[in-house]
C-alpha positions, -999 to +999 in steps of 0.1 A: +414+189+661+399+183+625+391+210+599+357+219+612+369+222+649+398+243+636+373+267+618+352+269+647+383+278+670+391+307+647+354+319+646+351+318+685+385+333+690+377+361+666+347+368+687+368+368+718+393+393+700+364+416+695+353+414+729+386+427+739+377+460+724+360+465+759+393+467+778+401+501+789+432+515+771+452+517+800+445+480+808+454+472+770+488+486+775+495+473+810+519+444+814+498+414+823+523+407+850+556+416+861+583+412+831+555+402+809+539+418+777+508+438+777+474+423+760+482+446+731+517+432+727+503+396+729+477+403+701+505+419+679+526+387+686+497+365+674+493+387+644+529+388+633+532+349+638+502+345+616+517+369+588+548+350+591+532+315+586+512+331+557+543+345+542+569+319+549+551+286+558+519+279+540+531+287+504+559+261+509+539+234+526+540+205+496+544+169+501+577+162+514+592+196+512+617+205+539+614+241+553+640+261+573+639+260+611+620+288+627+636+320+628+650+334+662+617+337+680+630+369+699+633+389+669+597+386+659+586+389+696+604+423+699+589+435+666+554+426+680+561+446+712+572+477+689+541+470+666+517+471+694+528+504+706+523+520+672+489+508+665+454+512+684+437+485+702+411+486+676+435+486+647+453+454+661+420+436+669+407+444+635+439+434+616+440+402+633+403+393+628+403+402+592+435+382+585+421+350+604+388+353+588+403+359+551+434+334+552+422+309+577+385+306+581+375+311+545+403+291+530+399+262+553+362+262+542+376+256+506+401+229+509+392+193+515+407+172+543+435+159+521+452+191+521+454+191+557+474+156+557+502+170+535+533+160+548+565+182+553+594+192+576+606+222+595+642+215+601+642+180+613+607+180+627+583+163+605+545+172+606+513+176+586+495+209+579+468+198+603+495+194+630+509+230+622+476+246+624+469+228+658+503+237+672+491+275+664+457+269+681+475+256+711+494+288+712+464+310+707+447+291+736+480+297+759+477+333+754+440+336+757+444+320+792+471+344+801+448+374+790+416+361+807+433+355+839+447+390+837+412+406+827+395+387+854+419+399+881+414+435+867+377+434+868+370+411+897+358+436+922+341+459+898 
């Protein structure tokens, strides 16, 4: 995906997030499958990884820079589950939508395409800012598919 497709993804994804406000609270907190997170925990997971990227990645993505490998994923994932239990559905959705609007959509509109071609490394993995954004979009779509499947099963017979 290029810059405009990435912006479109975030705009469309934000609208999908707002639509999740229609979920009943009991469904928001119900695991999507045995041994899996709830919808709320998944949304908190996306929020905390976005915050991590904004704090620990984007400021250091300069040409040729070598960033530390990703932290233990489980630590952030566990924090997301705890965070989801402390915040309402509307709070979580509003936080993620606002963060993405301010820090992804609006900022991407201001940068030129050369910014997205900046090359750096995370550990031994070399990539460009564009690659990093696309990896997280794939991550979004993976979780969107999980949530959509869960919601479709819940409301299939209503």
